[in-house]
VEXLUM-904555 format. One line per 2 residues: their letters; for each residue x, y, z of C-alpha. Coordinates in steps of 0.25 Angstrom, whole numbers, padded with zeros to 4 digits. Example, Ala and Ser with C-alpha at 12.3 -4.5 7.8 and 13.67 -1.06 7.14 Angstrom:
<recs>
as) 0049/-0018/0031  0055/-0004/0029
</recs>
This chain:
<recs>
mp) 0000/-0001/0000  0007/0013/-0004
nw) 0009/0027/0007  0000/0036/0003
cw) 0007/0051/-0002  -0003/0063/0001
gy) -0003/0074/-0004  -0008/0088/-0011
vk) -0009/0091/-0024  -0011/0105/-0031
vt) -0012/0106/-0045  -0013/0118/-0054
gt) -0016/0123/-0067  -0028/0125/-0077
pk) -0041/0124/-0070  -0044/0110/-0082
nv) -0031/0105/-0080  -0029/0106/-0065
kd) -0043/0097/-0064  -0038/0085/-0076
fc) -0023/0087/-0069  -0033/0083/-0057
kl) -0041/0072/-0061  -0027/0064/-0063
fi) -0029/0059/-0048  -0036/0047/-0044
fd) -0049/0051/-0039  -0060/0043/-0031
eg) -0066/0037/-0044  -0052/0030/-0048
ve) -0046/0029/-0058  -0055/0022/-0068
ne) -0062/0038/-0067  -0048/0045/-0067
pk) -0042/0050/-0081  -0033/0039/-0089
qy) -0024/0046/-0082  -0021/0048/-0068
fa) -0012/0050/-0056  -0008/0035/-0052
rs) -0012/0035/-0037  -0015/0049/-0035
fm) -0027/0049/-0025  -0038/0059/-0023
nc) -0047/0053/-0014  -0059/0059/-0018
sl) -0070/0060/-0032  -0065/0068/-0046
rd) -0077/0074/-0043  -0076/0079/-0027
ff) -0061/0082/-0032  -0065/0093/-0044
ke) -0076/0100/-0033  -0065/0101/-0023
qe) -0056/0109/-0031  -0067/0117/-0040
dn) -0063/0129/-0035  -0049/0127/-0038
fk) -0049/0122/-0052  -0055/0134/-0057
ig) -0041/0140/-0053  -0033/0129/-0058
ia) -0028/0122/-0046  -0033/0109/-0037
ef) -0027/0106/-0024  -0029/0094/-0018
sv) -0023/0080/-0009  -0019/0067/-0016
df) -0016/0054/-0010  -0004/0046/-0017
aw) 0002/0032/-0017  0016/0033/-0012
sa) 0019/0046/-0018  0015/0058/-0026
hs) 0027/0057/-0033  0023/0041/-0036
cl) 0010/0044/-0042  0012/0057/-0049
id) 0027/0056/-0054  0033/0042/-0054
gy) 0030/0027/-0049  0015/0027/-0054
pn) 0014/0034/-0066  0025/0027/-0069
kn) 0018/0014/-0069  0006/0020/-0078
nk) 0010/0033/-0084  -0001/0031/-0094
in) -0011/0030/-0081  -0004/0038/-0071
pi) 0004/0049/-0077  0013/0057/-0069
lm) 0012/0072/-0062  0022/0078/-0071
dm) 0016/0075/-0085  0002/0077/-0081
ck) 0005/0091/-0075  0010/0094/-0089
ky) -0002/0089/-0096  -0012/0097/-0088
kv) -0002/0109/-0086  -0003/0108/-0070
dv) 0005/0110/-0057  0004/0102/-0047
ei) 0010/0102/-0032  0011/0089/-0024
nt) 0014/0088/-0008  0012/0074/-0005
ee) 0017/0067/0012  0018/0052/0012
gg) 0018/0050/0027  0020/0033/0025
fg) 0036/0036/0020  0035/0051/0024
fs) 0037/0061/0012  0032/0071/0005
ee) 0031/0076/-0010  0031/0089/-0015
ii) 0028/0086/-0030  0026/0099/-0041
cn) 0023/0098/-0054  0022/0110/-0063
yd) 0013/0110/-0076  0025/0107/-0086
ge) 0028/0094/-0077  0040/0098/-0070
lf) 0040/0092/-0059  0046/0096/-0044
ee) 0044/0086/-0033  0049/0083/-0019
cf) 0050/0072/-0008  0052/0074/0006
df) 0052/0067/0019  0044/0069/0029
it) 0050/0076/0041  0051/0067/0054
yk) 0049/0075/0069  0047/0071/0083
ck) 0035/0072/0091  0040/0084/0103
kc) 0029/0077/0111  0032/0060/0110
gy) 0045/0059/0099  0035/0054/0088
ee) 0041/0053/0075  0035/0058/0063
gf) 0038/0063/0049  0029/0074/0042
ay) 0031/0079/0030  0038/0091/0025
ne) 0028/0103/0025  0021/0099/0036
ne) 0021/0110/0048  0027/0102/0061
cd) 0019/0112/0069  0005/0106/0064
me) 0009/0092/0065  0006/0083/0079
cc) 0011/0069/0082  0004/0058/0080
ec) 0010/0049/0091  0005/0060/0105
dg) -0004/0070/0096  0009/0080/0101
sl) 0009/0093/0095  0021/0098/0103
gw) 0028/0099/0090  0039/0090/0082
rk) 0053/0090/0081  0061/0089/0066
ik) 0068/0076/0066  0071/0072/0052
</recs>
């Protein structure tokens, strides 16, 4: 069973192109009702109709912002991994950004292996990506060590062992 990576996606472009690009994710209806191409193992956890209704105001200005669950990582679902197995059905992010002339930003977290991803692809298909290991902190109250994503604010973190909020000490 894969570890799940969840992330936030922001797509910008013309309203029509943003809508068409967003259809590449897998909605609750399943791939049988999706376009001929779809991003591998990239799940929206809602129906396409509900998603379009939720994004209606954003679409008008050429933006969509939403969360997605990825199997393993966004990289393996959108860039290298699953798309290599069947790229006629599972396209790569760079090709789809060029096709739909959209800019895409993705920020993910995967707690099982403790990493975060930052992926940016512009409408020319130029890709920037970086992967960060979680930062390990030690609870000042009970000593429990826990990893947190690089972009989390340690003031907002509570210890899952003691519910302590006395603070954390960064250890690695």
